[in-house]
C-alpha positions as CSV (number, residue, x, y, z in Angstrom):
1,X,18.6,-15.3,-22.1
2,X,15.8,-16.3,-19.7
3,X,12.7,-14.3,-19.0
4,X,13.9,-13.1,-15.6
5,X,17.3,-12.0,-17.0
6,X,15.7,-10.3,-19.9
7,X,13.3,-8.5,-17.7
8,X,16.1,-7.2,-15.4
9,X,18.0,-5.9,-18.4
10,X,15.0,-4.1,-19.7
11,X,14.2,-2.7,-16.3
12,X,17.7,-1.2,-16.0
13,X,18.0,0.3,-19.4
14,X,17.7,4.1,-19.4
15,X,15.1,5.5,-21.6
16,X,14.2,9.0,-22.7
17,X,10.9,10.4,-21.7
18,X,8.2,10.6,-24.5
19,X,6.0,13.0,-24.7
20,X,-18.5,14.5,-1.9
21,X,-18.9,15.4,0.9
22,X,-22.2,16.0,2.8
23,X,-22.5,18.9,5.2
24,X,-23.3,18.7,8.9
25,X,-21.3,17.7,11.9
26,X,-20.8,14.2,13.3
27,X,-21.9,13.5,16.9
28,X,-19.0,11.1,17.2
29,X,-16.1,12.0,15.1
30,X,-14.0,15.2,14.7
31,X,-14.0,17.2,11.5
32,X,-10.5,15.8,10.8
33,X,-11.6,12.2,11.1
34,X,-14.6,13.0,8.9
35,X,-12.3,14.6,6.3
36,X,-10.1,11.5,6.4
37,X,-13.1,9.2,6.0
38,X,-14.3,11.3,3.0
39,X,-10.9,11.2,1.3
40,X,-10.7,7.4,1.8
41,X,-14.2,7.0,0.4
42,X,-13.4,9.2,-2.6
43,X,-10.3,7.2,-3.4
44,X,-12.3,3.9,-3.2
45,X,-14.8,5.5,-5.6
46,X,-12.0,6.2,-8.0
47,X,-10.8,2.7,-7.8
48,X,-14.2,1.3,-8.6
49,X,-14.7,3.6,-11.6
50,X,-11.2,2.7,-12.9
51,X,-11.8,-1.0,-12.6
52,X,-15.3,-0.8,-14.1
53,X,-13.9,1.3,-17.0
54,X,-11.3,-1.3,-17.7
55,X,-13.9,-4.1,-17.5
56,X,-15.9,-2.3,-20.2
57,X,-12.8,-1.8,-22.3
58,X,-13.2,2.0,-22.4
59,X,-10.5,4.6,-22.5
60,X,-10.6,7.6,-20.2
61,X,-11.4,9.8,-23.2
62,X,-14.4,7.6,-24.1
63,X,-15.8,7.7,-20.6
64,X,-15.2,11.4,-20.4
65,X,-17.3,12.0,-23.6
66,X,-20.1,10.0,-22.0
67,X,-20.4,12.3,-19.0
68,X,-19.1,15.6,-20.2
69,X,-15.6,15.4,-18.7
70,X,-12.2,15.5,-20.2
71,X,-9.8,12.5,-20.2
72,X,-7.6,14.3,-17.6
73,X,-10.7,14.9,-15.4
74,X,-11.5,11.2,-15.5
75,X,-7.9,10.5,-14.6
76,X,-8.3,12.8,-11.5
77,X,-11.5,11.0,-10.6
78,X,-9.9,7.6,-10.7
79,X,-6.9,8.9,-8.6
80,X,-9.3,10.1,-5.9
81,X,-8.5,13.8,-6.5
82,X,-11.8,14.8,-7.9
83,X,-15.4,13.8,-7.0
84,X,-17.9,14.4,-9.8
85,X,-21.2,16.2,-9.1
86,X,-24.3,14.0,-8.9
87,X,-25.4,14.3,-12.6
88,X,-22.0,13.4,-14.1
89,X,-21.7,10.6,-11.6
90,X,-25.0,9.2,-12.7
91,X,-23.8,9.3,-16.3
92,X,-20.5,7.6,-15.3
93,X,-22.6,4.9,-13.6
94,X,-24.8,4.4,-16.7
95,X,-21.8,4.3,-19.0
96,X,-20.1,1.7,-16.9
97,X,-23.2,-0.3,-16.0
98,X,-22.7,0.3,-12.3
99,X,-25.6,0.3,-9.9
100,X,-26.4,3.8,-8.5
101,X,-26.1,2.7,-4.8
102,X,-22.6,1.3,-5.5
103,X,-21.2,4.8,-6.2
104,X,-23.1,6.6,-3.5
105,X,-25.9,8.1,-5.5
106,X,-29.5,7.9,-4.2
107,X,-28.6,6.8,-0.7
108,X,-31.0,9.0,1.3
109,X,-34.1,7.0,0.5
110,X,-32.5,3.7,1.6
111,X,-30.9,4.8,4.8
112,X,-32.6,4.1,8.1
113,X,-33.8,7.1,10.2
114,X,-31.0,7.4,12.8
115,X,-27.9,6.8,10.7
116,X,-25.2,9.3,11.6
117,X,-22.9,10.8,8.9
118,X,-20.0,8.6,10.0
119,X,-22.2,5.5,9.8
120,X,-23.3,6.6,6.4
121,X,-19.7,7.0,5.2
122,X,-18.8,3.6,6.6
123,X,-21.8,2.0,4.8
124,X,-20.8,3.7,1.6
125,X,-17.2,2.5,1.9
126,X,-18.4,-1.1,2.3
127,X,-20.7,-0.6,-0.8
128,X,-17.7,0.7,-2.8
129,X,-15.5,-2.2,-1.6
130,X,-18.1,-4.7,-2.8
131,X,-18.4,-2.9,-6.1
132,X,-14.7,-2.7,-6.5
133,X,-14.3,-6.4,-5.9
134,X,-17.0,-7.1,-8.5
135,X,-15.4,-4.7,-11.0
136,X,-11.8,-5.9,-10.5
137,X,-12.2,-9.4,-9.2
138,X,-10.8,-12.7,-10.4
139,X,-12.5,-12.2,-13.7
140,X,-12.9,-8.8,-15.1
141,X,-16.7,-8.7,-15.9
142,X,-19.3,-6.0,-16.2
143,X,-20.0,-4.5,-12.8
144,X,-23.5,-6.0,-12.5
145,X,-22.1,-9.5,-12.9
146,X,-21.1,-11.0,-9.5
147,X,-17.8,-12.8,-9.6
148,X,-15.8,-14.7,-6.9
149,X,-12.7,-12.8,-6.1
150,X,-9.4,-14.2,-4.8
151,X,-9.5,-14.5,-0.9
152,X,-8.0,-11.6,0.9
153,X,-4.9,-12.7,2.7
154,X,-5.6,-10.0,5.3
155,X,-9.1,-11.1,6.2
156,X,-8.0,-13.0,9.3
157,X,-6.7,-9.7,10.8
158,X,-10.3,-8.6,11.4
159,X,-11.0,-11.6,13.7
160,X,-7.7,-11.0,15.5
161,X,-8.7,-7.4,16.1
162,X,-12.3,-7.8,17.3
163,X,-13.0,-11.4,17.9
164,X,-9.7,-13.0,18.9
165,X,-9.7,-16.8,19.5
166,X,-8.7,-18.1,22.9
167,X,-4.9,-18.8,22.9
168,X,-2.5,-20.3,25.3
169,X,0.7,-18.5,26.2
170,X,4.1,-19.8,25.2
171,X,7.7,-19.1,26.2
172,X,9.5,-16.0,24.9
173,X,12.0,-18.0,22.8
174,X,9.2,-20.0,21.2
175,X,7.3,-16.8,20.5
176,X,10.4,-15.3,19.0
177,X,10.7,-18.3,16.6
178,X,7.0,-17.9,15.6
179,X,7.5,-14.2,14.9
180,X,10.7,-14.9,12.9
181,X,8.8,-17.5,10.8
182,X,6.0,-14.9,10.0
183,X,8.6,-12.3,9.1
184,X,10.2,-14.8,6.7
185,X,6.9,-15.3,5.1
186,X,6.5,-11.6,4.6
187,X,10.0,-11.0,3.2
188,X,9.5,-14.0,0.9
189,X,6.3,-12.4,-0.3
190,X,4.2,-15.4,0.7
191,X,1.3,-13.4,1.7
192,X,-1.4,-16.1,1.8
193,X,0.8,-18.1,4.2
194,X,1.3,-15.0,6.3
195,X,-2.4,-14.3,6.4
196,X,-3.1,-17.8,7.7
197,X,-0.4,-17.6,10.3
198,X,-1.1,-14.1,11.7
199,X,-4.3,-14.8,13.7
200,X,-2.6,-17.6,15.7
201,X,0.6,-15.6,16.1
202,X,-1.3,-12.5,17.3
203,X,-3.4,-14.5,19.8
204,X,-0.3,-16.4,21.2
205,X,1.7,-13.2,21.5
206,X,-1.0,-11.4,23.3
207,X,-1.7,-14.3,25.6
208,X,2.0,-14.6,26.4
209,X,2.2,-10.9,27.2
210,X,-0.7,-11.2,29.6
211,X,1.0,-14.1,31.5
212,X,4.3,-12.2,32.1
213,X,5.5,-9.3,34.2
214,X,8.5,-7.1,34.5
215,X,11.2,-7.1,31.8
216,X,9.8,-10.3,30.2
217,X,6.5,-8.5,29.7
218,X,8.2,-5.7,27.9
219,X,9.9,-8.2,25.6
220,X,6.5,-9.7,24.9
221,X,5.1,-6.2,24.2
222,X,7.8,-5.9,21.5
223,X,6.8,-9.2,19.9
224,X,3.2,-8.2,20.0
225,X,4.1,-4.9,18.3
226,X,6.1,-6.6,15.5
227,X,3.3,-9.1,14.9
228,X,0.9,-6.1,14.4
229,X,3.5,-4.4,12.2
230,X,3.4,-7.5,9.9
231,X,-0.4,-7.4,10.0
232,X,-0.4,-3.8,9.0
233,X,2.1,-4.4,6.2
234,X,-0.1,-7.2,4.8
235,X,-3.3,-5.1,5.1
236,X,-1.6,-2.2,3.3
237,X,-0.6,-4.4,0.4
238,X,-4.2,-5.7,0.2
239,X,-5.6,-2.1,0.4
240,X,-7.6,-3.3,3.4
241,X,-9.4,-0.9,5.8
242,X,-8.0,-2.9,8.8
243,X,-4.5,-1.4,8.3
244,X,-5.2,1.6,10.5
245,X,-6.5,-0.2,13.6
246,X,-3.7,-2.8,13.2
247,X,-1.1,0.0,13.0
248,X,-2.6,1.6,16.1
249,X,-2.3,-1.7,18.0
250,X,1.3,-2.0,16.9
251,X,2.3,1.5,18.1
252,X,0.5,1.0,21.5
253,X,2.4,-2.3,22.1
254,X,5.7,-0.8,20.9
255,X,5.4,2.2,23.3
256,X,4.7,-0.3,26.1
257,X,7.9,-2.2,25.2
258,X,10.1,0.8,25.7
259,X,12.2,-0.3,22.7
260,X,12.9,2.8,20.4
261,X,13.6,0.6,17.4
262,X,10.3,-1.2,17.7
263,X,8.6,2.1,18.2
264,X,10.1,3.4,15.0
265,X,8.9,0.3,13.1
266,X,5.4,0.8,14.4
267,X,5.4,4.6,13.6
268,X,6.4,3.8,10.1
269,X,3.4,1.6,9.3
270,X,1.0,3.9,11.1
271,X,2.3,6.8,9.0
272,X,1.6,4.8,5.8
273,X,-2.0,4.2,6.9
274,X,-2.3,7.9,7.7
275,X,-1.1,8.8,4.2
276,X,-3.5,6.4,2.6
277,X,-6.4,7.9,4.7
278,X,-5.6,11.4,3.3
279,X,-3.4,12.8,6.1
280,X,0.0,13.0,4.5
281,X,1.1,16.1,6.4
282,X,0.4,14.5,9.8
283,X,2.2,11.3,8.6
284,X,5.3,13.3,7.6
285,X,5.2,15.0,11.0
286,X,5.1,11.7,12.9
287,X,7.9,10.3,10.8
288,X,10.1,13.4,11.2
289,X,9.7,13.4,15.0
290,X,10.3,9.7,15.4
291,X,13.3,9.8,13.1
292,X,14.8,12.7,15.1
293,X,14.4,10.7,18.3
294,X,16.2,7.7,16.8
295,X,18.9,9.5,15.0
296,X,21.0,10.0,18.2
297,X,21.1,6.3,19.0
298,X,23.2,3.3,17.9
299,X,23.5,2.1,14.3
300,X,20.3,0.0,14.4
301,X,18.3,3.0,15.7
302,X,19.8,5.3,13.0
303,X,19.1,2.7,10.3
304,X,15.4,2.7,11.3
305,X,15.5,6.5,11.3
306,X,16.7,6.4,7.7
307,X,13.8,4.2,6.7
308,X,11.4,6.7,8.4
309,X,12.9,9.5,6.4
310,X,12.5,7.6,3.2
311,X,8.9,6.8,4.0
312,X,8.4,10.5,4.9
313,X,9.9,11.6,1.6
314,X,7.6,9.3,-0.4
315,X,4.6,10.6,1.6
316,X,5.6,14.2,0.9
317,X,6.0,13.3,-2.8
318,X,2.5,11.9,-2.9
319,X,1.3,15.3,-1.7
320,X,3.4,16.9,-4.5
321,X,5.6,18.7,-1.8
322,X,8.7,18.5,-3.9
323,X,11.1,20.5,-1.7
324,X,10.1,18.5,1.4
325,X,10.4,15.2,-0.5
326,X,13.9,16.0,-1.9
327,X,15.1,17.3,1.5
328,X,13.9,14.2,3.3
329,X,15.5,11.9,0.7
330,X,18.8,13.7,1.0
331,X,18.6,13.4,4.7
332,X,18.0,9.6,4.5
333,X,20.8,9.3,2.0
334,X,23.2,11.0,4.4
335,X,22.2,8.8,7.3
336,X,22.6,5.7,5.3
337,X,26.0,6.9,4.1
338,X,27.2,7.3,7.7
339,X,25.8,4.0,9.0
340,X,28.2,1.4,10.3
341,X,31.2,3.6,10.2
342,X,33.1,1.1,12.3
343,X,31.0,-2.1,11.7
344,X,30.2,-1.7,8.1
345,X,26.4,-1.9,8.7
346,X,23.9,-2.3,11.5
347,X,24.2,-5.4,13.6
348,X,21.4,-7.6,12.2
349,X,18.7,-7.0,9.6
350,X,15.9,-4.6,10.0
351,X,12.4,-6.0,10.5
352,X,10.5,-5.4,7.2
353,X,12.7,-3.0,5.2
354,X,16.3,-2.1,4.8
355,X,18.7,0.8,5.1
356,X,21.2,0.5,2.3
357,X,22.3,2.6,-0.7
358,X,20.2,0.3,-2.9
359,X,17.1,1.0,-0.7
360,X,17.8,4.7,-1.1
361,X,17.9,4.4,-4.9
362,X,14.7,2.3,-4.8
363,X,12.9,5.1,-2.9
364,X,14.3,7.7,-5.3
365,X,12.4,5.9,-8.1
366,X,9.1,6.1,-6.2
367,X,9.6,9.7,-5.1
368,X,10.3,11.0,-8.6
369,X,7.4,9.0,-10.0
370,X,5.0,10.4,-7.3
371,X,6.3,13.9,-8.0
372,X,5.5,13.6,-11.7
373,X,9.1,13.5,-12.8
374,X,9.6,9.8,-13.5
375,X,12.4,10.5,-16.0
376,X,14.5,11.5,-13.1
377,X,14.0,8.1,-11.5
378,X,15.4,6.2,-14.5
379,X,19.1,6.7,-13.5
380,X,18.4,5.3,-10.1
381,X,16.6,2.2,-11.6
382,X,19.6,1.7,-13.9
383,X,22.1,1.4,-11.1
384,X,20.2,-1.0,-8.9
385,X,21.2,-4.7,-9.2
386,X,17.8,-6.3,-8.2
387,X,19.4,-9.7,-7.5
388,X,21.4,-8.1,-4.7
389,X,18.3,-6.7,-3.0
390,X,18.0,-8.6,0.3
391,X,14.5,-10.2,0.0
392,X,11.9,-11.2,-2.5
393,X,9.6,-8.6,-1.2
394,X,12.2,-5.8,-1.8
395,X,12.9,-7.2,-5.3
396,X,9.2,-7.2,-6.0
397,X,9.1,-3.6,-4.8
398,X,11.8,-2.8,-7.3
399,X,9.7,-4.3,-10.1
400,X,6.6,-2.5,-8.9
401,X,8.3,0.9,-8.7
402,X,9.8,0.4,-12.2
403,X,6.5,-0.6,-13.6
404,X,4.9,2.6,-12.3
405,X,7.8,4.7,-13.5
406,X,7.7,3.3,-17.1
407,X,3.9,3.5,-17.1
408,X,4.1,7.2,-16.3
409,X,6.6,7.6,-19.1
410,X,4.3,5.9,-21.5
411,X,6.5,3.0,-22.2
412,X,4.1,0.0,-22.2
413,X,6.8,-2.5,-23.2
414,X,9.0,-1.7,-20.2
415,X,6.0,-1.5,-18.0
416,X,5.1,-5.1,-18.9
417,X,8.7,-6.2,-18.4
418,X,8.7,-4.8,-14.9
419,X,5.4,-6.5,-14.1
420,X,6.7,-9.8,-15.5
421,X,9.9,-9.4,-13.4
422,X,7.7,-8.8,-10.3
423,X,5.7,-12.0,-11.1
424,X,8.9,-14.0,-11.5
425,X,10.3,-13.0,-8.1
426,X,7.1,-12.8,-6.1
427,X,4.0,-14.2,-7.8
428,X,1.6,-13.1,-5.1
429,X,2.8,-9.5,-5.4
430,X,1.6,-9.0,-8.9
431,X,-1.9,-10.0,-7.7
432,X,-2.1,-7.0,-5.4
433,X,-5.0,-4.6,-6.3
434,X,-2.7,-1.8,-7.5
435,X,-0.7,-4.0,-9.8
436,X,-3.8,-5.7,-11.2
437,X,-5.2,-2.2,-12.0
438,X,-1.9,-1.4,-13.8
439,X,-2.1,-4.7,-15.7
440,X,-5.7,-3.8,-16.7
441,X,-4.5,-0.4,-18.0
442,X,-2.0,-2.2,-20.3
443,X,-4.6,-4.8,-21.3
444,X,-7.1,-2.1,-22.5
445,X,-4.6,0.4,-23.7
446,X,-5.0,1.6,-27.3
447,X,-1.6,0.0,-28.2
448,X,-1.4,-3.7,-27.7
449,X,1.8,-5.1,-26.1
450,X,2.5,-8.7,-26.8
451,X,2.3,-10.8,-23.6
452,X,-0.1,-8.5,-21.7
453,X,-3.1,-10.8,-22.2
454,X,-1.2,-13.8,-20.9
455,X,-0.1,-11.8,-17.8
456,X,-3.7,-10.6,-17.3
457,X,-4.9,-14.2,-17.5
458,X,-2.3,-15.5,-15.0
459,X,-3.0,-12.8,-12.5
460,X,-6.9,-12.9,-12.7
461,X,-7.3,-9.6,-14.6
462,X,-9.0,-11.3,-17.5
């Protein structure tokens, strides 16, 4: 039996469960935006601490003993749910060999006189990003050692947002072909290729839109929106800060297009960025409203509505709102079950996701893991045939969600099998920051799993 076949069998085998914020108001931003920025910064801090701990080959319990925290408290810090007071934070920095300014301690003396709180938060997030890249870069080294990290596939989006290159318009059919090519790169999980293609696609799409009028301009708006949807999807996978502005551009263009399906696609990626910025309730509200507007339309509109409900369910689960999450998933399951009552399925594929029973099962895995009941996700994983999932990106998502599920269940062997499956179907996927952190957890776990070191070496974790 080959590695891929073996990994799929292991993935599908049921298994029993074993046991900062500063005060003061900003002159620019609202309290809500300040809270979102603070949450995003806190999560980035947790990522840096987790990566540095793994680099030092320390367990959470060992780090906790160094700073007076329990292992569970360190786990909450690394998840972005708890920000330590200054003294424990200094002890964490010392234990992990992290510079003080990289974790936001001792900033006041180094800030210029007229720095606003929002500018200070932005500066800190940049410092944390640099520290995180050093701690979890291509080679896992002590945090003071600079290391070259793998180029970020989403880096070109920044230029497309703020310094777009001059581009010539093209015809709508040609623009459609370019967009289809970029979508194919995304669904095939060729993220480096997509990152290289996106700046040109975005520039051409926007130039084409500006050269048109009437109905043709509305069609170009839809192409622009979908190009920004792809940019947002890529930025989300890279955990890049440009996801939010990219999603905002997508929604603005989608609304100008007048196409409900495109508006739903853009709302979905915007909600994902809202969740990651610490605004899950607002994200769920946006998804519910948009799904409600689409649910009365044709099959394609209702299919998009189903994907919005699934995304809303996962968002609610991340906020531990169990009743909402289960209700939303049940609603999505019902919509999918009633799709294509005469045609069998929507006419044509959706843009970046899917609305099928397998997709519903896939979301159930993620929802139960996020709710802290990963054992309830095992039956859903067991009944998915990953080879029948429509794209490499979706198959990689199956591997990712199974890896997280088994990791929460404490089964290191199946976690590794899921990561290896993901590597087989989409090699670039397993290099994402979240999966590299998961690989690092396995690498430095008290129990050694054969094959982890080799995976870590292949994916740049060690």
